[in-house]
C-alpha positions as CSV (number, residue, x, y, z in Angstrom):
1,M,132.8,62.4,-64.4
2,L,129.6,60.4,-64.9
3,A,131.6,57.6,-66.6
4,A,134.0,57.5,-63.7
5,I,131.2,57.3,-61.2
6,G,129.5,54.7,-63.2
7,G,132.6,52.5,-63.1
8,I,132.4,52.4,-59.3
9,A,128.7,52.4,-58.9
10,S,128.6,48.8,-57.6
11,L,131.1,49.7,-54.9
12,L,129.1,52.7,-53.9
13,V,125.9,50.7,-53.6
14,G,127.8,48.2,-51.4
15,V,129.0,51.1,-49.2
16,A,125.4,52.5,-49.0
17,F,124.0,49.2,-47.7
18,L,127.0,48.6,-45.3
19,I,127.0,52.0,-43.7
20,S,123.2,52.2,-43.4
21,G,123.3,49.0,-41.3
22,H,126.2,50.5,-39.3
23,G,124.3,53.8,-38.8
24,L,121.3,52.0,-37.5
25,Q,123.4,50.1,-35.0
26,L,125.2,53.4,-34.0
27,T,121.9,54.7,-32.5
28,L,120.2,51.4,-31.7
29,I,123.0,50.0,-29.4
30,P,122.9,52.8,-26.8
31,L,119.1,53.0,-27.0
32,R,118.7,49.2,-26.3
33,A,121.4,49.4,-23.6
34,T,119.5,52.2,-21.9
35,A,116.2,50.3,-22.1
36,E,117.9,47.4,-20.4
37,G,118.8,49.6,-17.5
38,W,122.6,49.5,-18.0
39,T,124.6,52.3,-16.4
40,P,126.3,55.0,-18.4
41,V,129.7,53.5,-17.5
42,E,128.7,50.2,-19.0
43,I,127.3,51.8,-22.1
44,G,130.5,53.9,-22.4
45,I,132.7,50.8,-22.2
46,I,130.6,49.2,-25.0
47,G,131.1,52.4,-27.1
48,S,134.8,52.4,-26.4
49,A,135.1,48.8,-27.4
50,Y,134.0,49.6,-30.9
51,Y,136.8,52.1,-31.3
52,V,139.3,49.6,-29.8
53,G,138.3,47.2,-32.5
54,F,138.4,49.8,-35.2
55,V,142.0,50.8,-34.3
56,A,143.1,47.2,-34.1
57,G,141.4,46.5,-37.4
58,C,143.2,49.3,-39.1
59,V,146.5,47.8,-38.1
60,A,145.8,44.2,-38.8
61,A,143.2,44.2,-41.6
62,P,145.7,45.0,-44.5
63,Y,147.5,41.8,-43.9
64,V,144.3,39.8,-43.8
65,I,143.2,41.4,-47.1
66,L,146.6,40.6,-48.7
67,R,146.3,37.0,-47.6
68,A,142.7,36.3,-48.7
69,G,142.2,38.8,-51.5
70,H,139.9,41.8,-51.6
71,I,136.6,40.1,-52.5
72,R,137.0,37.1,-50.2
73,A,138.1,39.3,-47.3
74,F,135.1,41.6,-48.0
75,A,132.6,38.7,-48.0
76,A,134.1,37.3,-44.8
77,L,134.1,40.6,-42.9
78,V,130.5,41.4,-44.0
79,S,129.4,37.9,-42.8
80,L,131.1,38.6,-39.5
81,C,129.3,41.9,-39.1
82,A,125.9,40.5,-40.1
83,A,126.3,37.5,-37.7
84,V,127.4,39.7,-34.8
85,T,124.5,42.1,-35.4
86,I,122.0,39.2,-34.9
87,L,123.9,37.9,-31.9
88,Q,123.5,41.3,-30.2
89,A,119.7,40.7,-30.3
90,L,120.0,37.1,-29.0
91,V,122.6,37.6,-26.3
92,V,121.8,40.9,-24.4
93,A,124.5,41.3,-21.8
94,V,127.3,43.8,-21.2
95,I,130.3,41.6,-21.6
96,P,129.2,39.9,-24.8
97,W,128.2,43.2,-26.2
98,M,131.7,44.6,-25.5
99,L,133.1,41.7,-27.6
100,F,130.5,42.1,-30.3
101,R,131.2,45.8,-30.7
102,L,134.9,45.2,-30.8
103,L,134.5,42.7,-33.6
104,V,132.2,45.0,-35.5
105,G,134.8,47.8,-35.2
106,A,137.6,45.6,-36.5
107,A,135.5,44.3,-39.3
108,L,134.4,47.7,-40.4
109,A,138.0,49.0,-40.5
110,G,138.9,46.2,-42.9
111,L,135.8,46.8,-45.0
112,Y,136.6,50.5,-45.3
113,M,140.1,49.7,-46.4
114,I,139.0,47.3,-49.1
115,I,136.5,49.8,-50.6
116,E,138.9,52.7,-50.4
117,S,141.8,50.8,-51.9
118,W,139.6,49.9,-54.9
119,L,138.5,53.5,-55.2
120,N,142.1,54.7,-55.1
121,D,143.0,52.2,-57.7
122,R,140.2,53.3,-60.1
123,A,140.8,57.0,-59.6
124,T,143.0,59.1,-61.8
125,N,144.6,62.5,-61.1
126,E,141.7,64.1,-63.1
127,N,138.8,62.4,-61.4
128,R,140.1,61.4,-58.0
129,G,138.5,64.4,-56.2
130,A,135.1,63.8,-57.7
131,I,135.2,60.0,-57.0
132,M,136.3,60.4,-53.4
133,S,133.9,63.2,-52.7
134,V,131.0,61.2,-54.0
135,Y,132.2,58.3,-51.8
136,I,132.2,60.5,-48.7
137,G,128.8,61.9,-49.6
138,V,127.4,58.4,-49.8
139,N,128.9,57.7,-46.4
140,F,127.2,60.7,-44.8
141,A,123.9,60.0,-46.4
142,A,123.9,56.3,-45.6
143,I,124.8,56.8,-41.9
144,T,122.0,59.4,-41.5
145,I,119.5,57.1,-43.2
146,G,120.6,54.3,-40.9
147,Q,120.2,56.4,-37.8
148,L,116.6,57.4,-38.8
149,M,115.7,53.8,-39.4
150,V,115.6,53.4,-35.6
151,T,112.1,55.0,-35.8
152,F,110.7,51.9,-37.5
153,D,110.2,50.0,-34.3
154,A,111.0,49.9,-30.6
155,P,114.7,49.5,-29.7
156,T,113.8,46.4,-27.6
157,S,112.4,44.5,-30.6
158,F,114.3,42.0,-32.7
159,T,113.2,43.7,-35.9
160,L,115.7,46.5,-35.9
161,F,118.7,44.2,-35.3
162,A,117.4,42.0,-38.1
163,V,117.0,45.0,-40.4
164,A,120.6,46.1,-39.6
165,S,121.9,42.6,-40.3
166,V,120.0,42.5,-43.6
167,M,121.4,45.9,-44.7
168,V,124.9,44.8,-43.9
169,S,124.5,41.5,-45.7
170,L,123.2,43.1,-48.9
171,A,126.5,45.0,-49.1
172,T,128.1,41.8,-50.3
173,I,126.1,41.4,-53.5
174,P,127.2,44.5,-55.5
175,V,130.8,44.2,-54.4
176,V,131.4,40.5,-55.1
177,L,129.8,41.0,-58.5
178,T,131.8,44.1,-59.4
179,K,133.8,44.2,-62.6
180,S,136.3,46.5,-60.9
181,A,139.8,45.2,-61.1
182,Q,141.5,43.8,-58.1
183,P,143.9,43.5,-56.3
184,A,144.7,47.1,-55.4
185,P,147.3,48.6,-53.1
186,I,146.3,49.2,-49.4
187,A,147.5,51.9,-47.1
188,A,148.6,50.3,-43.8
189,A,147.8,52.2,-40.6
190,R,150.8,53.1,-38.4
191,I,151.2,56.0,-36.0
192,R,154.5,57.9,-35.6
193,P,153.4,60.3,-32.8
194,R,156.8,62.0,-32.4
195,E,157.1,62.8,-36.1
196,L,153.5,63.8,-36.4
197,Y,153.5,66.1,-33.4
198,A,156.8,67.7,-34.5
199,A,155.3,68.5,-37.9
200,S,152.0,69.7,-36.7
201,P,151.2,69.9,-33.0
202,V,147.8,71.4,-33.5
203,G,147.0,68.8,-36.1
204,M,147.9,65.8,-34.0
205,V,146.5,67.1,-30.7
206,G,143.5,68.4,-32.5
207,V,142.4,65.2,-34.1
208,T,143.0,63.3,-30.8
209,V,140.9,65.7,-28.7
210,V,138.2,65.8,-31.4
211,G,138.2,62.0,-31.1
212,V,137.7,62.3,-27.4
213,A,134.7,64.7,-27.9
214,N,133.1,63.0,-30.9
215,G,133.7,59.4,-29.6
216,A,131.8,60.4,-26.4
217,F,129.0,61.9,-28.5
218,W,128.4,58.9,-30.8
219,S,128.6,56.5,-27.9
220,L,126.5,58.3,-25.3
221,A,124.2,60.9,-27.1
222,A,121.3,58.5,-26.9
223,V,121.8,58.1,-23.2
224,Y,121.8,61.8,-22.8
225,A,118.7,62.4,-24.9
226,I,116.7,59.7,-23.1
227,G,117.8,61.3,-19.8
228,E,116.5,64.7,-21.0
229,G,113.1,63.3,-21.7
230,L,113.3,62.4,-25.5
231,D,111.8,59.2,-26.8
232,S,113.6,56.8,-29.1
233,R,112.2,58.4,-32.2
234,Q,113.4,61.8,-31.1
235,V,116.8,60.4,-30.2
236,A,117.2,59.1,-33.8
237,I,116.2,62.4,-35.2
238,F,118.5,64.2,-32.8
239,T,121.6,62.2,-33.9
240,G,120.5,62.4,-37.5
241,L,120.2,66.1,-37.5
242,A,123.7,66.4,-36.0
243,T,125.1,64.2,-38.7
244,I,123.4,66.3,-41.4
245,G,124.6,69.5,-39.9
246,G,128.2,68.3,-39.8
247,A,128.1,66.9,-43.3
248,L,126.8,70.2,-44.8
249,A,129.2,72.4,-42.8
250,Q,132.4,70.4,-43.5
251,W,133.1,71.6,-47.0
252,P,132.4,75.3,-46.4
253,A,134.5,75.2,-43.2
254,G,137.4,73.6,-45.1
255,R,137.3,76.0,-47.9
256,I,137.2,79.0,-45.6
257,S,140.3,77.5,-43.8
258,D,142.1,77.5,-47.2
259,R,142.0,81.3,-47.1
260,V,142.9,82.1,-43.5
261,D,144.9,80.5,-40.7
262,R,143.2,77.1,-40.2
263,R,143.8,77.4,-36.5
264,I,141.6,80.5,-36.4
265,V,138.8,78.5,-38.1
266,L,139.3,75.7,-35.6
267,I,139.2,78.0,-32.6
268,V,136.0,79.7,-33.8
269,L,134.3,76.3,-34.5
270,L,135.4,74.9,-31.1
271,T,134.3,78.0,-29.2
272,L,130.8,77.9,-30.8
273,A,130.6,74.2,-30.3
274,A,131.5,74.6,-26.6
275,A,128.7,77.2,-26.3
276,V,126.2,74.8,-27.9
277,G,127.4,72.0,-25.6
278,L,126.8,74.2,-22.5
279,A,123.3,74.9,-23.8
280,L,122.7,71.2,-24.2
281,A,124.0,70.5,-20.7
282,F,122.1,73.2,-18.8
283,L,118.9,74.1,-20.7
284,P,115.7,72.1,-20.8
285,I,115.6,70.7,-24.4
286,A,112.6,68.4,-24.3
287,D,110.1,71.0,-25.5
288,G,111.7,71.3,-29.0
289,L,114.9,73.2,-28.2
290,W,116.8,69.9,-29.0
291,I,116.1,70.3,-32.8
292,P,118.1,73.6,-33.5
293,L,120.7,72.6,-30.9
294,A,121.3,69.3,-32.6
295,V,121.8,71.0,-35.9
296,L,124.1,73.6,-34.4
297,F,126.1,71.0,-32.6
298,G,126.7,69.1,-35.8
299,V,127.6,72.3,-37.8
300,T,130.1,73.4,-35.2
301,T,131.6,70.2,-33.9
302,L,131.8,67.6,-36.7
303,P,133.9,69.8,-39.1
304,T,136.6,70.3,-36.5
305,Y,138.3,67.0,-37.5
306,A,138.4,68.2,-41.1
307,V,140.1,71.5,-40.2
308,A,142.6,70.0,-37.8
309,A,143.5,67.3,-40.4
310,A,143.9,69.8,-43.1
311,H,146.2,71.8,-40.9
312,A,148.4,68.7,-40.4
313,Y,148.5,68.2,-44.2
314,D,149.8,71.8,-44.6
315,H,152.9,70.8,-42.7
316,T,153.4,67.4,-44.4
317,P,156.4,67.1,-46.7
318,P,156.0,65.7,-50.2
319,G,155.7,62.0,-50.1
320,G,154.5,61.9,-46.5
321,Y,150.7,62.2,-47.0
322,V,150.0,58.5,-46.4
323,A,152.0,58.5,-43.2
324,T,150.1,61.6,-42.0
325,A,146.7,60.1,-43.0
326,A,147.4,56.9,-41.1
327,G,148.7,58.7,-38.1
328,L,145.8,61.1,-37.9
329,M,143.3,58.3,-38.2
330,L,144.9,56.3,-35.4
331,A,145.3,59.3,-33.1
332,N,141.6,60.1,-33.6
333,G,140.8,56.5,-32.8
334,V,142.8,56.5,-29.6
335,G,140.9,59.7,-28.5
336,A,137.6,58.0,-29.4
337,I,138.5,55.1,-27.1
338,V,139.2,57.4,-24.1
339,G,136.3,59.8,-24.6
340,P,133.3,57.5,-23.9
341,L,135.0,56.1,-20.8
342,L,135.7,59.5,-19.2
343,A,132.3,61.0,-20.2
344,A,130.4,58.0,-18.9
345,W,132.1,58.2,-15.6
346,L,131.2,61.9,-15.3
347,M,127.6,61.1,-16.3
348,E,127.2,58.4,-13.8
349,A,128.7,60.5,-11.0
350,T,126.5,63.5,-11.8
351,S,123.8,63.3,-14.5
352,T,123.4,62.3,-18.1
353,A,123.3,66.0,-19.1
354,M,127.0,66.2,-18.1
355,L,127.9,64.5,-21.4
356,F,128.0,67.9,-23.2
357,L,129.7,69.6,-20.3
358,F,132.5,67.0,-20.8
359,I,132.5,67.6,-24.5
360,A,132.6,71.4,-24.0
361,F,135.5,71.0,-21.6
362,A,137.6,69.0,-24.1
363,Q,136.9,71.5,-26.9
364,S,137.8,74.4,-24.7
365,G,141.1,72.8,-23.8
366,L,141.9,72.4,-27.5
367,V,141.0,76.1,-28.0
368,L,143.6,77.1,-25.4
369,F,146.2,74.8,-27.0
370,A,145.6,76.2,-30.5
371,I,145.9,79.8,-29.2
372,A,149.1,79.0,-27.5
373,R,150.5,77.4,-30.6
374,M,149.6,80.5,-32.7
375,K,151.9,82.5,-30.5
376,T,154.8,80.3,-31.2
377,R,154.4,79.3,-34.9
378,A,153.2,81.4,-37.8
379,A,150.7,80.0,-40.2
380,P,151.9,78.8,-43.6
381,A,151.4,81.2,-46.5
382,T,148.2,80.6,-48.4
383,A,150.2,79.6,-51.5
384,D,152.0,76.9,-49.5
385,K,148.8,75.3,-48.1
386,T,147.5,72.0,-49.3
387,D,144.1,72.6,-50.9
388,F,141.3,71.3,-48.7
389,D,140.5,67.6,-49.6
390,L,137.1,66.5,-48.5
391,A,137.9,62.8,-48.5
392,A,141.2,62.9,-46.7
393,T,139.7,65.0,-43.9
394,A,136.4,63.4,-43.5
395,P,135.8,61.7,-40.1
396,V,134.7,58.4,-41.8
397,G,136.6,55.6,-43.5
398,A,140.1,54.5,-42.9
399,V,143.4,55.8,-44.4
400,I,142.6,58.2,-47.2
401,S,145.5,60.6,-48.3
402,P,145.1,63.7,-50.4
403,E,147.1,62.0,-53.2
404,P,146.9,58.5,-54.9
405,L,148.7,55.8,-53.1
406,D,152.4,55.4,-54.2
407,P,153.5,51.8,-54.2
408,A,157.0,52.9,-53.3
409,D,155.7,54.3,-49.9
410,D,156.7,52.0,-47.0
411,L,153.1,52.2,-45.7
412,V,151.5,51.1,-49.0
413,L,151.1,47.3,-49.3
414,V,150.9,46.0,-52.8
415,P,149.3,42.5,-53.3
416,E,151.5,40.1,-55.1
417,T,150.2,38.8,-58.4
418,A,150.5,35.1,-59.0
419,P,153.0,34.1,-61.7
420,P,151.6,32.3,-64.8
421,P,151.5,28.5,-64.5
422,P,154.6,26.8,-65.9
423,V,154.4,25.2,-69.3
424,A,155.6,21.6,-69.6
425,E,158.5,21.0,-71.9
426,D,156.5,18.6,-74.1
427,D,153.8,21.2,-74.5
428,A,156.2,23.9,-75.8
429,G,155.6,24.7,-79.4
430,D,152.7,22.2,-79.6
431,D,150.1,24.0,-81.7
432,E,147.7,21.1,-81.9
433,P,144.9,20.9,-79.3
434,R,145.3,18.1,-76.8
435,R,142.9,15.3,-77.4
436,D,141.1,13.4,-74.6
437,A,142.6,9.9,-74.4
438,S,139.7,8.5,-72.5
439,P,137.3,6.3,-74.4
């Protein structure tokens, strides 16, 4: 295992820098927008724009990567992210920030695809689980570190944007210097909603509604926390604790769902999450209650995507894992586009605390849907389930399926290798080295 991890160490270092810079922006953007006095609806639109870009990037990026090559595409997309990060500090206005966040979302989608295609290409059947699990662990750790870096300075300063830009820029160095072979096949993102829903209604509806709830949280949690009396340092810790709680709970929740009906696990998690959301909406949290509630929110909310996705894989026929992974990712992205818009409208019409009332409402609706589906369709036998796969069900990255990519799959794009240069007829069979005729 250590040898396998060592072979991808440079890629993982690049991921760590990239996602740390992204995590810093994830908390910094709404904090700065709040400090500028922008309304929740304006901040919600900016948050939604990121997910619009991410979904668009997942659809378009594979073709850009095939055209330019993995390393050149990676360097170009990192440069775009770094430049846009600095522009956000120089041009502070709602409409430019909508465009900036859209561009960052599209670029990150492409960057995730490049890294994950390399990891898939380097993994074997024996070490794939270990490699992809380490990759997801690096993602969770890096995004948490990035969120906590907001505490270094005031969100109105130029410094934090510069730090985020530097972190993203540093991602280029270990990746462009990697000895890992490329090109590697890429999984294209395409959603087939009718087929996906027919195979697993709870899986498709589940990841979509989870996208609505979690997209609202990531886009507007800082607005809520400031409205409840927390300062920028406490906001960073609040979101960081939620991320840590979700990261730690995802694997246990998935393994438990291997042994019982995954819909039961999903219902229990969502019910507890809705209860935590109601507490966050109606209880005064500024005196320290926010600390345990942030952890509990992460523990109960963030693993719901993993359980819903695993349920969808249970109903995926052999050879269909890539299509399911692509469909789930896009369905979740569509939900994340809608969530910030609806939640922001409710917050502006009432109060910022209503963010978690909205999230609890979405989660409760999914509970009712899952209960209804349990009455019409039996759970698959334990022996027929797909073992929980941390990488394929993690709410980070792009299209990761439970199995290696199959070049024969119509959603797997394989880069063309250039043919060797033709040999001139007069050079054929010439064993003597060619001499320079110049004086």
